[in-house]
C-alpha positions as CSV (number, residue, x, y, z in Angstrom):
1,M,0.1,-0.1,-0.1
2,K,1.7,3.5,-1.0
3,K,1.7,6.4,1.0
4,V,-1.1,9.0,-0.2
5,A,0.2,12.4,-0.4
6,A,-1.8,14.8,1.8
7,P,-3.7,17.7,-0.1
8,Q,-2.3,21.3,0.8
9,P,-4.5,22.9,3.2
10,F,-7.1,25.0,1.3
11,G,-6.7,27.9,3.4
12,E,-3.1,28.2,2.3
13,I,-4.4,27.9,-1.3
14,L,-6.8,30.5,-0.7
15,R,-4.2,32.7,0.8
16,K,-1.9,31.9,-2.0
17,A,-4.5,33.1,-4.7
18,G,-4.7,36.2,-2.8
19,N,-6.8,38.1,-5.1
20,Q,-10.4,38.1,-3.7
21,K,-12.0,39.1,-6.8
22,R,-10.4,36.1,-8.7
23,I,-11.7,33.6,-6.0
24,G,-15.3,35.3,-6.1
25,E,-15.4,34.7,-9.8
26,Y,-14.5,31.1,-9.7
27,F,-17.7,30.8,-7.3
28,Q,-19.8,32.3,-10.1
29,D,-18.5,30.3,-12.9
30,A,-20.9,27.5,-13.8
31,Q,-18.3,25.2,-15.2
32,V,-16.4,25.7,-12.0
33,L,-19.2,25.0,-9.9
34,E,-20.2,21.8,-11.8
35,A,-16.6,20.7,-11.6
36,I,-17.1,20.9,-7.9
37,R,-20.4,19.1,-7.8
38,A,-19.0,16.2,-9.7
39,C,-16.1,16.0,-7.5
40,N,-18.4,15.9,-4.3
41,R,-20.7,13.2,-6.0
42,L,-17.7,10.8,-6.1
43,Y,-16.3,12.4,-3.0
44,L,-12.9,12.5,-4.6
45,H,-9.7,13.2,-2.6
46,W,-6.9,15.4,-3.7
47,N,-5.1,12.1,-4.8
48,E,-7.8,11.2,-7.4
49,F,-8.9,15.1,-8.0
50,V,-5.5,15.8,-9.3
51,Y,-6.1,13.5,-12.5
52,T,-9.6,15.1,-13.3
53,Q,-10.1,17.7,-16.0
54,V,-11.1,21.5,-14.7
55,P,-12.3,24.4,-16.8
56,D,-9.7,25.5,-19.4
57,G,-7.9,28.2,-17.8
58,K,-8.8,27.4,-14.2
59,D,-6.3,26.7,-11.6
60,K,-6.7,23.2,-10.1
61,E,-5.7,23.9,-6.8
62,L,-8.0,26.8,-6.7
63,V,-10.8,24.7,-7.7
64,W,-9.9,22.1,-5.1
65,A,-9.9,24.8,-2.6
66,M,-13.5,25.7,-3.4
67,V,-14.4,21.9,-3.3
68,K,-13.0,21.8,0.4
69,V,-14.9,25.2,1.3
70,T,-18.3,23.6,0.1
71,R,-17.4,20.4,2.2
72,S,-16.6,22.2,5.1
73,S,-19.9,24.2,5.2
74,T,-21.7,20.7,5.5
75,Y,-19.4,19.0,8.2
76,R,-20.9,17.1,11.0
77,D,-18.5,16.8,13.9
78,C,-18.2,12.9,14.8
79,P,-15.8,12.6,18.0
80,L,-15.5,8.7,17.6
81,L,-13.3,8.9,20.8
82,D,-14.1,11.0,23.6
83,T,-10.6,12.0,24.6
84,G,-10.1,15.7,23.8
85,D,-7.2,14.6,21.4
86,E,-7.7,16.4,18.2
87,R,-6.2,13.2,16.4
88,F,-9.6,11.4,17.2
89,M,-11.8,14.2,16.2
90,F,-13.4,13.3,13.1
91,R,-16.1,15.0,10.8
92,Y,-18.2,14.0,8.1
93,S,-20.5,15.0,5.4
94,I,-23.9,13.6,4.2
95,T,-23.9,13.7,0.1
96,D,-26.9,13.3,-2.1
97,Y,-25.4,10.2,-3.2
98,M,-25.1,8.8,0.4
99,V,-28.9,9.8,0.9
100,Q,-29.9,7.9,-2.2
101,V,-28.0,4.8,-1.2
102,L,-29.0,5.0,2.6
103,R,-32.8,5.0,1.5
104,E,-32.0,1.6,-0.6
105,L,-30.3,-0.1,2.3
106,D,-32.9,0.9,4.8
107,M,-35.8,-0.5,2.4
108,S,-33.8,-3.4,1.3
109,L,-31.7,-4.5,4.5
110,G,-33.9,-3.2,7.2
111,G,-36.9,-5.0,6.9
112,A,-39.5,-2.2,6.0
113,L,-43.3,-3.1,6.0
114,R,-44.7,-4.2,3.1
115,S,-41.5,-4.3,1.5
116,E,-40.5,-6.8,-1.3
117,P,-38.9,-9.9,0.3
118,L,-35.1,-9.6,-0.6
119,V,-34.9,-13.3,-0.3
120,P,-37.8,-16.0,-0.6
121,E,-38.9,-16.7,2.6
122,E,-38.6,-20.8,2.3
123,E,-34.9,-20.2,1.3
124,K,-33.9,-17.6,4.0
125,T,-31.4,-20.4,5.7
126,T,-30.0,-21.6,2.4
127,Y,-29.0,-18.1,1.2
128,L,-27.9,-16.9,4.6
129,L,-25.4,-19.6,5.1
130,S,-24.2,-19.3,1.4
131,S,-23.7,-15.3,2.1
132,L,-21.9,-16.1,5.4
133,M,-19.6,-18.6,3.6
134,E,-18.8,-16.1,0.9
135,E,-18.2,-13.3,3.8
136,A,-15.7,-15.6,5.6
137,I,-13.7,-16.8,2.8
138,A,-13.5,-13.3,1.3
139,S,-12.6,-11.4,4.6
140,S,-9.8,-14.1,5.1
141,R,-8.3,-13.6,1.7
142,L,-8.1,-9.9,2.4
143,E,-6.0,-10.8,5.5
144,G,-3.9,-13.0,2.8
145,A,-5.4,-16.3,3.4
146,A,-4.2,-18.5,0.3
147,T,-7.1,-20.4,-0.7
148,T,-9.6,-20.6,-3.5
149,R,-13.3,-19.6,-3.4
150,T,-14.4,-23.2,-4.5
151,E,-12.1,-25.2,-2.3
152,A,-13.1,-23.2,1.0
153,K,-16.8,-23.3,0.4
154,E,-16.8,-27.2,-0.4
155,M,-14.5,-27.4,2.9
156,L,-17.3,-25.4,5.0
157,R,-20.1,-27.1,3.3
158,A,-18.5,-30.7,4.1
159,Q,-17.7,-29.3,7.6
160,R,-14.2,-30.9,7.0
161,R,-11.6,-29.7,9.5
162,P,-9.3,-27.2,8.2
163,R,-5.9,-28.7,7.3
164,T,-3.9,-25.4,7.1
165,R,-3.6,-21.9,8.7
166,D,-5.5,-20.2,5.7
167,E,-8.3,-22.9,6.1
168,R,-8.4,-22.1,9.8
169,M,-8.8,-18.4,9.1
170,V,-11.8,-19.2,6.8
171,T,-13.4,-21.6,9.3
172,N,-12.9,-19.2,12.2
173,N,-14.6,-16.1,10.2
174,Y,-17.5,-18.5,9.3
175,R,-18.1,-19.6,12.9
176,A,-17.8,-16.2,14.3
177,L,-20.2,-14.7,11.9
178,L,-22.6,-17.6,12.8
179,E,-22.3,-16.6,16.4
180,L,-22.9,-12.8,15.7
181,P,-26.7,-12.9,16.1
182,K,-26.3,-14.0,19.5
183,L,-24.4,-10.8,20.3
184,K,-27.2,-8.7,18.8
185,G,-28.4,-6.2,21.1
186,R,-25.7,-6.7,23.6
187,K,-23.6,-3.6,24.6
188,L,-19.9,-3.4,23.3
189,T,-17.3,-4.1,25.7
190,A,-13.6,-4.6,25.7
191,Q,-14.2,-8.3,26.7
192,M,-16.5,-8.6,23.9
193,L,-14.1,-7.5,21.6
194,L,-11.3,-9.8,22.8
195,Q,-13.7,-12.9,22.6
196,L,-14.6,-12.1,19.1
197,H,-10.8,-11.4,18.3
198,A,-9.8,-14.9,19.9
199,A,-12.6,-16.7,17.9
200,I,-11.6,-15.1,14.6
201,T,-8.1,-15.8,15.1
202,K,-7.8,-19.2,16.9
203,D,-4.6,-21.0,16.0
204,T,-3.8,-18.5,13.2
205,L,-1.5,-16.1,14.7
206,A,2.4,-16.2,14.8
207,R,2.0,-16.3,18.5
208,K,-0.6,-18.0,20.5
209,E,-0.6,-15.6,23.2
210,D,-2.0,-12.7,20.9
211,E,-5.4,-14.3,20.5
212,G,-7.9,-12.4,22.3
213,R,-5.1,-9.7,23.8
214,F,-4.8,-6.3,23.1
215,R,-1.2,-5.7,21.4
216,S,1.5,-4.7,24.2
217,T,4.0,-3.6,21.5
218,D,4.2,-0.6,19.4
219,D,5.6,-2.0,16.1
220,E,2.2,-2.6,14.3
221,G,2.6,0.2,11.9
222,V,1.4,-0.3,8.3
223,V,4.1,-0.4,5.9
224,D,4.3,-0.2,2.1
225,S,5.8,-3.6,0.9
226,E,7.3,-2.1,-2.0
227,T,9.2,0.9,-0.5
228,N,9.3,-0.4,3.2
229,E,8.0,3.4,3.9
230,T,5.7,3.5,6.9
231,V,2.3,4.5,5.7
232,Y,0.3,4.5,9.2
233,V,1.4,4.4,12.8
234,P,-1.4,3.5,15.2
235,P,-1.7,4.8,18.7
236,P,0.7,3.6,21.4
237,S,-0.2,0.3,23.2
238,A,-0.4,2.0,26.4
239,Q,-3.3,4.4,25.4
240,L,-5.2,1.4,24.1
241,P,-7.2,0.5,27.2
242,G,-8.9,3.9,27.4
243,L,-9.2,4.3,23.7
244,V,-11.0,0.9,23.6
245,D,-13.3,2.0,26.6
246,S,-14.1,5.3,24.4
247,L,-14.8,3.2,21.4
248,C,-17.0,1.3,23.2
249,A,-19.0,4.2,24.7
250,F,-19.5,5.3,21.0
251,A,-20.8,2.3,20.0
252,N,-23.2,2.0,22.8
253,K,-24.4,5.8,23.0
254,R,-27.8,6.1,21.3
255,E,-27.8,9.4,19.6
256,K,-30.9,11.4,19.3
257,D,-29.3,14.9,18.7
258,P,-27.4,14.7,16.7
259,F,-28.6,11.7,15.0
260,M,-26.1,9.5,13.1
261,H,-27.5,6.9,10.7
262,P,-26.9,3.2,11.9
263,V,-25.1,2.4,8.8
264,L,-23.2,5.4,8.9
265,K,-22.1,4.5,12.5
266,A,-21.4,0.9,11.8
267,S,-18.9,2.2,9.0
268,A,-17.4,4.7,11.5
269,L,-16.8,1.6,13.9
270,H,-15.3,-0.4,11.3
271,F,-13.1,2.4,10.6
272,L,-12.0,2.8,14.2
273,V,-11.0,-0.6,15.1
274,G,-8.8,-0.4,11.9
275,Y,-7.5,3.0,12.7
276,L,-6.5,1.8,16.4
277,R,-5.0,-1.3,15.4
278,P,-5.7,-2.8,18.8
279,F,-4.5,-6.5,17.9
280,A,-1.2,-7.8,16.9
281,D,-3.0,-9.3,13.6
282,G,-6.8,-9.8,12.8
283,N,-7.9,-6.3,13.0
284,G,-9.3,-6.3,9.7
285,R,-11.3,-9.3,10.3
286,T,-12.4,-8.1,13.8
287,A,-13.4,-4.5,12.2
288,R,-15.6,-6.2,9.6
289,A,-17.3,-8.4,12.2
290,V,-18.1,-5.4,14.4
291,F,-19.8,-3.7,11.5
292,Y,-22.2,-6.4,10.9
293,W,-22.6,-6.7,14.7
294,Y,-23.9,-3.1,14.6
295,L,-26.0,-3.4,11.8
296,L,-27.5,-6.5,13.2
297,S,-28.1,-4.8,16.7
298,N,-30.0,-2.1,14.8
299,D,-32.3,-4.4,12.9
300,Y,-30.5,-4.4,9.6
301,W,-30.9,-8.2,10.0
302,R,-30.8,-8.8,6.1
303,A,-27.4,-7.2,6.2
304,S,-26.0,-10.9,6.7
305,Y,-27.1,-11.8,3.3
306,A,-24.8,-9.4,1.9
307,S,-21.1,-9.9,1.8
308,I,-19.0,-6.8,1.8
309,S,-15.6,-8.3,1.7
310,R,-16.5,-10.2,-1.3
311,T,-16.9,-6.7,-2.7
312,I,-13.8,-5.2,-1.2
313,V,-11.5,-8.1,-2.2
314,R,-12.0,-7.2,-5.9
315,A,-10.4,-3.9,-5.4
316,P,-8.5,-3.9,-2.0
317,A,-6.4,-1.1,-2.9
318,Q,-9.2,1.1,-2.6
319,Y,-10.1,-0.2,0.9
320,A,-6.8,0.8,2.1
321,R,-7.0,4.2,0.5
322,A,-10.1,5.0,1.9
323,Y,-8.2,4.8,5.5
324,Q,-5.5,7.1,4.3
325,Y,-7.8,9.7,2.7
326,V,-9.4,10.3,6.1
327,E,-6.0,10.5,7.9
328,T,-4.5,12.6,5.2
329,D,-7.4,15.2,4.7
330,Q,-8.3,16.7,8.1
331,N,-10.0,13.6,9.7
332,D,-12.7,13.8,7.0
333,L,-14.4,10.3,7.8
334,T,-16.7,11.0,4.7
335,Y,-14.0,9.2,2.4
336,F,-14.4,5.9,4.4
337,I,-18.2,6.2,4.7
338,H,-18.6,7.0,1.2
339,F,-16.6,3.8,0.4
340,M,-18.4,1.6,2.8
341,L,-21.8,2.8,1.3
342,K,-20.8,2.1,-2.2
343,T,-19.2,-1.4,-1.0
344,L,-22.6,-2.3,1.0
345,H,-24.7,-0.9,-2.0
346,L,-22.7,-3.2,-4.3
347,A,-22.8,-6.2,-2.3
348,L,-26.7,-5.7,-2.1
349,V,-26.7,-5.5,-6.1
350,D,-24.8,-8.7,-6.0
351,L,-27.0,-10.3,-3.8
352,K,-30.1,-9.4,-5.8
353,A,-28.3,-10.7,-9.1
354,Y,-27.7,-14.1,-7.2
355,V,-31.5,-14.2,-6.0
356,R,-32.6,-13.7,-9.7
357,K,-30.0,-16.7,-10.7
358,R,-31.1,-18.8,-8.1
359,G,-34.7,-18.1,-9.2
360,K,-33.8,-19.2,-12.7
361,E,-31.9,-22.4,-11.6
362,K,-34.9,-23.1,-9.3
363,R,-37.4,-22.9,-12.5
364,E,-35.0,-25.1,-14.2
365,G,-35.4,-27.7,-11.5
366,Y,-39.2,-27.6,-11.3
367,K,-39.1,-30.6,-14.0
368,F,-38.0,-32.6,-11.3
369,L,-40.9,-31.4,-9.0
370,T,-43.2,-33.6,-11.6
371,F,-41.7,-36.6,-10.5
372,G,-44.1,-38.2,-7.6
373,G,-42.6,-37.5,-4.1
374,I,-39.6,-35.4,-5.0
375,N,-39.3,-32.0,-2.7
376,E,-37.8,-29.1,-3.7
377,R,-34.5,-29.8,-2.1
378,Q,-34.1,-32.6,-3.9
379,A,-34.9,-31.0,-7.3
380,D,-32.3,-28.5,-6.6
381,A,-30.0,-30.9,-5.9
382,L,-30.7,-33.0,-9.0
383,R,-30.5,-29.7,-11.1
384,R,-26.9,-29.5,-9.9
385,F,-26.0,-33.3,-10.5
386,E,-27.6,-32.7,-14.1
387,T,-25.4,-29.6,-14.7
388,E,-22.2,-30.9,-12.8
389,P,-22.1,-34.5,-14.0
390,T,-19.0,-35.1,-11.8
391,R,-20.3,-33.5,-8.8
392,T,-20.2,-35.5,-5.6
393,M,-22.1,-34.5,-2.4
394,T,-21.9,-35.8,1.2
395,I,-24.7,-35.7,3.8
396,R,-22.9,-32.9,5.4
397,Q,-22.8,-30.8,2.3
398,Y,-26.2,-31.3,1.8
399,Q,-27.2,-30.2,5.3
400,N,-25.2,-26.9,4.6
401,I,-26.6,-26.2,1.1
402,F,-29.9,-26.4,2.2
403,G,-29.9,-25.7,6.0
404,V,-31.5,-29.1,7.1
405,V,-30.8,-31.6,10.1
406,Y,-28.6,-34.7,9.3
407,Q,-31.6,-37.0,9.3
408,T,-33.7,-35.0,6.8
409,A,-30.2,-34.6,4.3
410,R,-29.8,-38.3,4.9
411,T,-33.3,-39.5,4.0
412,D,-33.4,-37.0,0.8
413,L,-30.1,-38.3,-0.7
414,L,-30.8,-42.0,0.1
415,D,-34.5,-41.6,-1.6
416,L,-32.7,-40.2,-4.7
417,V,-30.6,-43.5,-4.7
418,G,-33.5,-45.5,-4.3
419,R,-35.2,-43.7,-7.4
420,G,-32.1,-44.4,-9.4
421,F,-30.8,-40.9,-10.0
422,L,-27.8,-41.2,-7.8
423,R,-25.3,-44.0,-6.3
424,K,-23.7,-43.9,-3.1
425,T,-20.1,-44.8,-2.1
426,T,-18.3,-44.9,1.3
427,R,-15.4,-42.6,2.3
428,G,-13.6,-44.0,5.1
429,K,-15.4,-46.4,7.4
430,T,-18.7,-44.6,7.7
431,S,-19.1,-41.2,5.4
432,L,-21.3,-41.8,2.3
433,V,-20.7,-39.8,-0.6
434,F,-23.3,-39.6,-3.6
435,H,-22.6,-39.3,-7.2
436,R,-24.6,-39.3,-10.4
437,S,-25.9,-43.0,-11.0
438,Q,-24.8,-44.2,-14.8
439,R,-28.5,-44.5,-15.3
440,F,-28.9,-40.6,-14.3
441,D,-30.0,-39.7,-18.1
442,E,-32.0,-42.9,-18.3
443,V,-34.1,-42.5,-15.2
444,L,-34.6,-39.1,-16.2
445,A,-35.8,-39.6,-19.4
446,G,-37.9,-42.4,-18.1
447,A,-39.4,-40.1,-15.4
448,H,-40.2,-37.6,-18.2
449,A,-42.1,-40.2,-20.2
450,G,-44.3,-40.9,-17.0
451,K,-42.6,-44.2,-16.4
452,E,-41.4,-45.5,-13.1
453,D,-37.9,-46.9,-13.4
454,R,-36.3,-47.5,-10.3
């Protein structure tokens, strides 16, 4: 992660411009005003703005100063940590884009009355487990886990014991996410943070003693891997007890005036855990878990269906820069909030696309429902075996795909064996593995013809 250059303070730019008449002309120029609006719609940092076009003959630095003037007039104070230290005094703006996205998130993730269901009622468990797996895998990959999505998802579905540190990262994340609903509504405490971190990092850290413990050293800075330049230095470890207590107080505070939207506050908490870096390792995974915990605690119960890490892993550099943009531009938290709203919105778009895809797949599986006694789970399983002839499936995998108990999964699969669609083999002494039977196509054709061919 390369260090981002801090923009020149806009006050200095204005003083350097000197000519008040010139500044006034900029504010009356329609093209300049449109350039300012375009910059604020995307909430660009100077690091990005420097590559944009401004009206011919206009000074780019002065236009940037105009951008900062318009932003400063809309800032809201956001004292994330009530310490009196200016380093922890943040501010943020709410842009038109943010208002638009927040409305959609409220309607889609908050369970508004009379709203269209985001996921089919009868498939909630299936969608939830799939989404939590995606989040666990992507969140681990963001922290360096070297595992493919396909291999990791098969491991989780089969409930196979992890064999490597990278697989343990995925398994830990998944189990922690499954436990988050139990923490819903609880007040955030230092102990709760430690327990969450311990669950996420179990048997994955360089030093076992760092699990579920705040760091005791000051060598946890962020370093550019290419230049070895220190990009960010977190607060000293000696300050962590007080800072963590202040973080928890911010999380537990119920604002009425001034009000902070729950999605914005969840984003601020996410930022803050990453900013303090209270642990020797696992800060990112813990920060993202806290983000979900806060949304769940504020009745955004569908947030668990949308994987933010799967979106972030596509552009991890933007995620890292969002932190730096805040730090290099007067603690303007809007940069990180804007990034998280965009990320959550894209995750929601992905979820809706997945729901449409699953709906299409389900319709394709309807033909199997015409065979007497086949249920929807079995129809979906048969569709999978039809489209992937070499697929195998265990009872555990069936359980995790469809969210049913062991006996139900076993009964479904053995019934498909009895009908001639599948065959079973044994792995080890007791584990059953199900495959397409050699007669799969024949049985399917016979069933279509209205015959009973078992």
